[in-house]
VOGU-3710 file (C-alpha; in Angstrom, 3 decimals, decimal comma):
1> mssiligvdv> -5,982/7,572/14,278  -6,088/6,567/10,598  -9,608/5,472/9,720  -10,001/6,124/5,993  -10,394/3,055/3,762  -9,446/3,659/0,135  -10,808/1,462/-2,640  -9,855/1,784/-6,312  -11,498/-0,435/-8,918  -10,269/-0,429/-12,516
11> ggthcdgvai> -13,045/-1,542/-14,836  -13,094/-1,853/-18,597  -14,628/1,613/-18,987  -14,070/3,568/-15,776  -11,618/3,587/-12,895  -13,588/4,346/-9,729  -12,238/5,414/-6,369  -13,815/5,928/-2,951  -12,684/6,990/0,490  -14,752/5,585/3,364
21> drqtakvvar> -14,504/6,628/7,005  -14,564/3,329/8,870  -15,719/5,012/12,088  -18,820/6,572/10,524  -19,212/4,028/7,688  -19,808/6,875/5,251  -18,321/7,655/1,841  -16,361/10,889/2,282  -14,968/11,106/-1,257  -15,638/9,452/-4,605
31> vkvtttpdlk> -14,121/9,827/-8,061  -14,607/8,372/-11,511  -11,948/8,618/-14,222  -11,685/7,034/-17,655  -9,801/3,742/-17,806  -6,689/3,928/-19,979  -4,460/1,155/-21,353  -1,962/2,109/-18,646  -3,792/0,880/-15,543  -1,105/2,348/-13,291
41> ecsgqalrql> -1,788/5,798/-14,712  -5,564/5,775/-14,255  -5,301/4,158/-10,787  -2,847/6,857/-9,773  -5,129/9,544/-11,168  -8,034/8,236/-9,062  -5,842/8,259/-5,947  -4,640/11,801/-6,616  -8,221/13,032/-6,922  -9,210/11,325/-3,660
51> letvapqeia> -6,332/13,076/-1,917  -7,973/16,397/-2,766  -10,491/15,492/-0,044  -8,627/13,250/2,417  -5,144/13,704/3,873  -2,524/10,956/3,359  -2,036/10,486/7,105  -5,764/9,737/7,543  -5,590/6,673/5,283  -5,576/3,260/6,987
61> rvvlsttlvt> -5,154/1,191/3,824  -5,464/1,187/0,037  -7,127/-1,725/-1,790  -6,890/-2,149/-5,557  -9,145/-4,200/-7,802  -8,022/-4,379/-11,430  -8,676/-6,142/-14,714  -4,918/-6,533/-15,232  -4,600/-10,299/-14,721  -7,984/-11,222/-16,213
71> navvtdrlep> -7,285/-9,202/-19,358  -3,891/-10,871/-19,772  -5,481/-14,319/-19,553  -8,488/-13,780/-21,819  -6,459/-11,917/-24,448  -3,712/-14,562/-24,366  -0,964/-12,140/-23,339  0,696/-14,399/-20,783  4,470/-14,442/-20,598  5,898/-17,666/-22,122
81> vgmllmagpg> 6,102/-20,304/-19,388  8,404/-23,296/-19,352  6,134/-25,993/-17,912  7,513/-29,179/-16,360  5,048/-31,942/-15,472  5,535/-35,159/-13,535  2,348/-37,004/-14,354  3,318/-40,505/-13,283  1,299/-43,572/-14,290  -2,402/-43,361/-15,003
91> idpnllsddp> -2,725/-40,035/-16,823  -1,797/-38,849/-20,285  0,129/-35,601/-19,703  -0,678/-34,470/-23,250  -4,251/-33,978/-22,056  -3,076/-31,385/-19,522  -1,650/-28,781/-21,880  -1,212/-28,042/-25,567  1,449/-25,426/-24,864  4,548/-26,058/-26,994
101> lcrvvtgamd> 6,732/-25,250/-23,966  5,144/-28,000/-21,879  7,527/-30,868/-21,121  7,018/-34,125/-19,238  9,958/-35,158/-17,083  10,796/-38,434/-15,392  9,777/-38,646/-11,751  6,663/-39,584/-9,784  5,298/-40,036/-6,277  2,561/-42,508/-5,462
111> hrgkelipld> -0,684/-41,586/-3,731  0,948/-41,999/-0,300  3,804/-39,647/-1,124  6,366/-42,388/-1,579  8,780/-42,043/-4,474  7,627/-44,262/-7,318  9,955/-43,065/-10,096  13,130/-41,121/-9,239  14,001/-37,830/-10,889  16,581/-37,661/-13,652
121> pdsirrqlea> 18,453/-34,433/-12,777  20,529/-34,449/-15,955  17,418/-34,677/-18,143  15,775/-31,867/-16,177  18,852/-29,668/-16,597  18,683/-30,242/-20,361  15,017/-29,254/-20,446  15,714/-26,140/-18,394  18,599/-25,218/-20,675  16,309/-25,614/-23,701
131> frlkgvavvs> 13,832/-23,213/-22,086  16,577/-20,705/-21,359  17,882/-20,808/-24,943  14,369/-20,021/-26,170  14,294/-16,921/-24,001  11,925/-18,332/-21,391  12,370/-16,576/-18,033  9,640/-18,156/-15,862  8,939/-21,808/-15,087  6,098/-23,784/-13,502
141> vagkfavrnp> 6,520/-27,248/-11,976  3,698/-29,667/-11,148  3,762/-33,265/-9,944  0,664/-35,426/-9,677  1,067/-36,315/-6,003  3,355/-33,451/-4,987  0,849/-32,381/-2,333  1,586/-35,677/-0,574  5,333/-35,254/-0,986  6,769/-32,117/-2,665
151> ahelkitala> 10,364/-33,381/-2,771  10,480/-33,618/-6,582  8,958/-30,174/-7,120  11,372/-28,700/-4,583  14,357/-30,361/-6,275  13,405/-29,003/-9,694  12,803/-25,566/-8,175  16,326/-25,660/-6,733  17,766/-26,644/-10,120  15,932/-23,828/-11,907
161> rddfdyvcaa> 16,149/-21,031/-9,362  19,472/-19,502/-10,418  18,733/-19,384/-14,159  15,136/-18,132/-14,179  13,434/-15,039/-12,815  10,575/-16,964/-11,228  9,750/-20,601/-10,534  6,263/-21,657/-9,402  5,952/-24,989/-7,577  2,315/-26,119/-7,792
171> hrlsgslnfp> 2,158/-27,715/-4,338  2,588/-24,257/-2,770  -0,651/-23,045/-4,356  -3,068/-25,759/-3,289  -3,176/-28,967/-1,313  -5,936/-30,430/-3,478  -5,228/-33,616/-5,420  -6,844/-32,352/-8,640  -3,676/-32,500/-10,739  -4,985/-30,919/-13,980
181> rraataylca> -6,389/-27,907/-12,117  -3,244/-27,586/-10,004  -1,018/-27,675/-13,100  -3,166/-25,013/-14,825  -3,078/-22,829/-11,733  0,730/-23,011/-11,534  0,979/-22,193/-15,242  -1,150/-19,057/-14,842  0,731/-18,080/-11,688  4,037/-18,057/-13,587
191> gvwrlqsnfv> 2,515/-16,483/-16,700  1,202/-13,377/-14,919  3,925/-13,072/-12,251  5,968/-10,366/-13,988  2,934/-8,379/-15,128  1,533/-8,187/-11,626  4,924/-7,639/-9,979  5,596/-4,637/-12,214  2,122/-3,257/-11,524  2,469/-3,681/-7,761
201> damaqtvrgm> 5,937/-2,085/-7,744  4,686/0,874/-9,758  1,585/1,346/-7,594  3,630/1,054/-4,396  5,918/3,824/-5,674  2,883/5,901/-6,622  1,244/5,444/-3,222  4,440/6,206/-1,305  5,150/9,158/-3,598  1,821/10,648/-2,528
211> gidaplyllr> 2,865/10,465/1,104  0,614/7,509/1,933  2,284/5,162/4,427  -0,722/2,838/4,731  -0,437/-0,776/3,519  -1,320/-1,614/-0,073  -3,643/-4,559/-0,784  -5,005/-6,296/-3,856  -8,472/-7,809/-3,992  -8,596/-11,550/-4,618
221> adggaqsadh> -11,130/-13,491/-6,651  -12,688/-14,779/-3,404  -13,455/-11,262/-2,156  -10,613/-11,050/0,365  -7,963/-8,330/0,479  -4,369/-9,552/0,516  -1,119/-7,694/1,004  0,277/-6,724/-2,386  3,737/-7,720/-1,176  2,719/-11,268/-0,225
231> fdnpaeasls> 0,686/-12,578/-3,144  1,983/-16,145/-3,467  -0,251/-16,734/-6,485  -0,611/-13,658/-8,707  -3,387/-15,389/-10,664  -5,630/-15,059/-7,585  -5,975/-11,371/-8,485  -7,926/-12,383/-11,589  -11,697/-11,910/-11,422  -11,198/-9,248/-8,763
241> gpaasimgvl> -13,617/-6,951/-10,619  -16,642/-9,241/-10,203  -15,501/-9,935/-6,620  -15,434/-6,184/-5,915  -18,964/-5,899/-7,296  -20,224/-8,687/-5,029  -18,514/-7,239/-1,955  -19,938/-3,831/-2,869  -23,483/-5,214/-2,919  -22,832/-6,875/0,467
251> ateqleeetv> -21,653/-3,531/1,850  -24,538/-1,411/0,561  -27,632/-3,649/0,704  -29,601/-5,726/3,195  -29,947/-9,148/1,569  -32,568/-11,071/3,532  -34,363/-12,173/0,377  -32,798/-14,381/-2,272  -31,256/-11,803/-4,581  -29,703/-11,561/-8,025
261> sfdiggtttd> -27,293/-8,668/-8,560  -26,295/-6,978/-11,796  -23,202/-4,836/-12,140  -23,789/-3,045/-15,435  -20,666/-1,365/-16,715  -19,838/0,221/-20,017  -18,381/-2,981/-21,491  -19,770/-5,939/-19,524  -22,462/-6,957/-17,063  -21,593/-9,177/-14,103
271> iaifisgapl> -24,322/-11,327/-12,551  -24,221/-12,840/-9,037  -26,593/-14,614/-6,658  -27,027/-14,127/-2,893  -28,742/-16,724/-0,709  -29,494/-15,859/2,944  -27,292/-12,817/2,600  -24,281/-14,769/1,319  -22,760/-14,923/-2,178  -22,098/-18,208/-3,935
281> iephgatigk> -18,585/-19,551/-4,322  -16,904/-21,822/-6,869  -16,382/-25,054/-4,897  -13,652/-26,545/-7,120  -11,999/-23,407/-8,476  -12,633/-20,719/-11,048  -12,478/-21,095/-14,812  -10,433/-18,169/-16,143  -10,453/-17,945/-19,905  -9,740/-21,496/-21,092
291> yktqiralyn> -8,065/-22,549/-17,842  -9,814/-24,598/-15,158  -7,980/-23,629/-11,977  -7,976/-24,240/-8,239  -8,374/-20,534/-7,540  -11,087/-19,968/-4,951  -13,525/-17,415/-6,385  -16,943/-15,924/-5,812  -19,359/-17,380/-8,352  -20,575/-15,021/-11,050
301> rsiaaggdsv> -21,377/-14,840/-14,739  -20,151/-12,076/-17,067  -21,582/-11,143/-20,459  -20,234/-8,761/-23,090  -23,047/-6,227/-22,910  -23,111/-2,853/-21,165  -24,097/0,756/-21,438  -21,475/1,559/-24,067  -21,896/-1,565/-26,210  -22,253/-0,707/-29,885
311> ltvhegsiiv> -25,797/-0,831/-31,306  -26,406/-2,222/-34,796  -29,345/-3,519/-36,808  -29,269/-6,909/-38,508  -32,161/-8,424/-40,456  -34,685/-6,213/-38,720  -33,417/-6,862/-35,193  -31,456/-4,651/-32,808  -28,090/-6,145/-31,847  -26,361/-5,041/-28,626
321> gpnrygpaaa> -22,579/-5,561/-28,546  -20,590/-7,595/-27,981  -18,004/-4,922/-28,788  -17,407/-1,531/-27,237  -15,462/0,996/-29,283  -15,548/3,915/-26,869  -18,018/5,983/-24,866  -21,545/6,796/-25,960  -21,899/9,022/-29,025  -23,336/11,738/-26,763
331> fggpnptptd> -19,960/11,818/-24,982  -17,802/11,826/-28,080  -17,819/8,117/-28,922  -17,870/6,780/-32,502  -21,019/4,617/-32,290  -24,584/4,679/-30,942  -24,985/2,830/-27,632  -27,655/1,942/-25,046  -26,462/4,957/-23,051  -27,460/7,164/-26,000
341> alivlgrteg> -30,862/5,473/-25,956  -31,238/6,201/-22,232  -30,304/9,849/-22,850  -32,966/10,139/-25,587  -35,522/8,646/-23,173  -34,585/11,182/-20,500  -33,328/8,514/-18,091  -29,799/9,879/-17,779  -27,936/13,079/-18,477  -26,097/13,756/-21,738
351> nkeiaseals> -26,336/15,626/-25,023  -29,768/14,542/-26,263  -29,314/16,103/-29,674  -26,103/14,188/-30,418  -27,601/10,970/-29,011  -30,652/11,360/-31,279  -28,451/11,978/-34,315  -26,471/8,808/-33,562  -29,603/6,660/-33,231  -31,459/8,229/-36,173
361> plaaelgvtv> -29,973/6,086/-39,011  -30,746/2,870/-37,120  -34,288/4,042/-36,379  -34,786/4,895/-40,047  -33,561/1,434/-41,046  -36,336/-0,083/-38,926  -38,925/2,524/-39,959  -39,555/3,795/-36,412  -39,050/7,053/-34,545  -35,856/7,687/-32,626
371> eefatsavas> -37,778/7,424/-29,326  -39,313/4,092/-30,360  -35,883/2,798/-31,379  -34,380/3,963/-28,070  -37,060/2,101/-26,121  -36,457/-1,082/-28,141  -32,668/-0,773/-27,776  -32,883/-0,604/-23,988  -35,338/-3,530/-24,035  -32,862/-5,520/-26,152
381> lcklitdaat> -30,092/-4,914/-23,616  -32,397/-5,940/-20,772  -33,384/-9,121/-22,628  -29,709/-10,036/-23,077  -29,113/-9,535/-19,368  -32,297/-11,378/-18,359  -31,558/-14,341/-20,625  -28,035/-14,559/-19,232  -29,370/-14,454/-15,660  -31,876/-17,222/-16,434
391> afindinarp> -29,144/-19,407/-17,966  -26,883/-18,705/-14,965  -29,606/-19,689/-12,507  -30,368/-22,849/-14,482  -26,672/-23,791/-14,390  -26,585/-23,228/-10,614  -29,693/-25,346/-10,121  -28,113/-28,204/-12,088  -25,346/-28,644/-9,478  -24,889/-28,491/-5,707
401> vytihemldd> -25,195/-24,946/-4,362  -22,306/-23,615/-2,281  -22,461/-20,293/-0,469  -19,504/-18,881/1,446  -21,209/-20,263/4,570  -22,322/-23,759/3,610  -23,437/-26,227/0,974  -27,206/-26,139/0,483  -28,702/-29,568/-0,226  -31,318/-29,688/-2,980
411> hkvapqravv> -31,754/-25,916/-2,967  -33,265/-24,356/-6,073  -32,350/-20,744/-6,716  -35,320/-18,447/-7,374  -34,483/-14,785/-6,691  -37,297/-12,587/-5,370  -35,483/-9,290/-5,939  -32,644/-7,748/-7,921  -29,979/-5,217/-7,001  -28,488/-3,121/-9,795
421> vgapgkaisp> -25,145/-1,297/-9,556  -22,758/0,210/-12,103  -22,799/3,560/-13,877  -25,964/2,942/-16,004  -27,660/1,022/-13,176  -30,177/3,602/-11,992  -31,244/4,505/-15,537  -31,697/0,893/-16,657  -33,258/-0,415/-13,429  -36,967/0,235/-14,292
431> ylsealgikt> -36,622/-1,523/-17,656  -34,715/-4,411/-16,130  -37,327/-4,805/-13,395  -40,021/-5,147/-16,042  -37,973/-7,697/-17,994  -37,220/-9,758/-14,869  -40,687/-9,508/-13,360  -39,280/-8,893/-9,865  -38,574/-5,892/-7,627  -35,350/-4,089/-8,469
441> dvpanydvan> -33,404/-1,873/-6,060  -30,552/0,552/-6,685  -28,371/1,328/-3,639  -26,833/4,682/-2,818  -23,434/5,131/-4,475  -24,490/2,472/-6,989  -22,130/3,830/-9,636  -19,005/3,272/-7,472  -20,150/0,065/-5,763  -17,110/-1,882/-6,974
451> aigaavagln> -14,724/0,605/-5,402  -16,753/0,403/-2,177  -16,454/-3,389/-2,271  -12,683/-3,142/-2,597  -12,423/-0,537/0,163  -14,320/-2,537/2,809  -13,265/-6,087/1,862  -11,978/-7,979/4,891  -8,378/-9,130/4,995  -7,638/-12,555/3,557
461> levnavadta> -5,960/-14,747/6,169  -5,132/-18,427/5,998  -3,003/-21,069/7,632  -1,718/-24,295/6,111  -1,232/-26,928/8,773  0,483/-30,303/8,305  0,853/-33,056/10,893  2,988/-36,150/10,242  2,634/-38,691/13,015  5,317/-40,903/11,463
471> tgtmtipeag> 7,967/-38,220/11,942  6,242/-36,716/14,985  6,035/-33,150/13,644  3,313/-30,542/13,200  3,928/-27,308/11,291  1,898/-24,140/10,623  4,344/-21,911/8,692  2,201/-18,752/8,627  2,165/-18,680/12,450  5,789/-19,795/12,824
481> iqesidrtfs> 4,744/-23,019/14,529  6,759/-26,239/14,448  6,022/-28,653/17,277  6,466/-32,292/18,219  3,410/-34,560/18,264  2,772/-38,184/19,170  1,300/-41,051/17,143  -2,234/-40,371/18,439  -2,394/-36,843/16,974  -5,595/-36,646/14,889
491> medlereada> -7,200/-34,388/12,285  -9,408/-33,002/15,060  -6,267/-32,037/16,973  -4,887/-30,342/13,856  -8,135/-28,429/13,362  -7,910/-27,063/16,917  -4,267/-26,044/16,452  -4,963/-24,395/13,094  -7,985/-22,530/14,438  -5,951/-21,215/17,383
501> alstlaarad> -3,143/-20,115/15,057  -5,581/-18,321/12,747  -7,216/-16,619/15,735  -3,802/-15,353/16,851  -3,087/-13,934/13,390  -6,551/-12,351/13,262  -6,030/-10,693/16,639  -2,912/-8,991/15,265  -4,773/-7,653/12,242  -7,110/-4,670/12,244
511> qlgeeyqtda> -8,546/-5,385/8,812  -11,125/-8,040/9,719  -14,815/-7,803/10,460  -15,740/-8,120/14,122  -17,415/-11,518/13,667  -15,212/-13,190/11,102  -15,718/-16,885/10,362  -13,394/-19,550/8,993  -13,612/-22,331/6,421  -11,548/-25,467/5,937
521> tesesfrive> -11,073/-25,102/2,183  -8,804/-28,155/1,874  -8,577/-31,134/4,186  -7,164/-34,647/3,845  -5,787/-37,495/5,937  -4,040/-40,602/4,712  -2,241/-43,503/6,319  1,432/-44,290/5,736  2,320/-47,958/5,389  5,940/-49,048/5,334
531> ghsfagaihr> 6,604/-52,676/4,544  3,490/-54,390/5,862  2,874/-52,263/8,940  1,206/-48,938/9,739  3,864/-46,266/10,201  1,629/-43,269/10,912  -0,611/-40,740/9,202  -0,332/-37,388/7,489  -3,037/-34,775/8,055  -3,237/-31,619/5,930
541> lrlkvrpsil> -5,552/-28,668/6,467  -5,970/-25,253/4,864  -8,049/-22,916/7,018  -9,187/-19,540/5,659  -11,170/-16,545/6,819  -14,441/-16,276/4,926  -14,998/-13,235/2,697  -16,296/-10,436/4,910  -16,760/-6,675/5,009  -15,250/-4,294/7,543
551> crvke> -18,388/-2,161/7,729  -21,773/-1,747/6,091  -21,672/1,546/4,234  -24,326/4,103/5,118  -25,889/6,468/2,616
//
């Protein structure tokens, strides 16, 4: 029986891979390779090295976590998107996007889903033709009340389908009424579609070429693994790196105390909070680059400071980062880094002579010894991280606190311990503990924790249920359900039907934790009035499996 869980996490500095035996909950193989601009190449290299220890037929699944989508967003390398908006009365569509390819088209539904302004198909065809002549190959469509009635979005999708490679209709991504976030989410979905599709196709060929028949998954921003072939919203693969870190901490640590975690990489440090053993979650959707989205994501804070950040001196002070120009000088890099400082201090392995030579000019500039400079450099990195953690906690305490389990009323976050993972984690931990003033722990396999998080992340499952008592129908597409209902059918009835459907899907899957739990991430009911009389009600519900781990990894 196949029992090996493969996790590959592509970070800014390293691509880590692990193989975990689900039956024993132990890491049986682990690799670390240098991240290259070609993420397919370094991911494939990590897989090939893992196969030196485990046989292809032993593998139950492969889960990838990459920076691909996030990098495309933050570096503004999205494919040009033809964006069509139906804003309707009450909102200035110019506030939604400053993209020159954004167009507002005639057509609107009211808040009940009744057509308020009809579409103008000829005008839409002209806009689509203008996009095509400009070389645009992907389109996003968003209507203000399309979640109440998607007819306009579906019509535009039908008009565009034959002339464009991909069309994203926003109502398919979320049932929430927040129109600006829904429009931004659809825009990102279309903008990264080709990039992710090409990556998935290439990785699928790589995996199959290695003789691995196991399913291929991508890690989502909410910590759930989803089939690479059925990613309705490619943008949900953004922020998978921080999600992998959080799931890795869940898999390697007992978290009874309120805990702050730090994933210290070569380029960045990711900070997360755990309350009662559960990570926090973005209640309204993640902000990715400049885009406020409806993408469900685990809540974290990233800063541009890590073990390979360049060290400089400015006006008598040590500056850490924000740039990284390569590995530490001791490993052939062009600049002195905190890793070089840790090598000089004997906290980690490396060429001490080269590290000292790299730090020597900066130490001389401050009039101190190399060892004194190294100590101050590490302290400067720890202060950056500590200050960022304090600001993150203050931001959390200024708003309602949501964990993946519940909303906590009037809770004030005050971590009693820290968990440190990432390649420099063990070396930096004592200094960070002193800066934080709390106990700091480093789990086993700390340097590949992200890959562990990807490997053991539970499968993402969801159902989207809709009941319309006016038409007498109830549908749950994911479970293939379409049934007749009567006028008395309520939201409570829909919740029971959706829960049963999700339980059926979960029973068919073998990639869920034994005690998985569900969340209603979107829920709404509204009455339909025709003329002057009540015609019925529409109930909508999105039910999801909470982020979970398949097993807690043993040392």
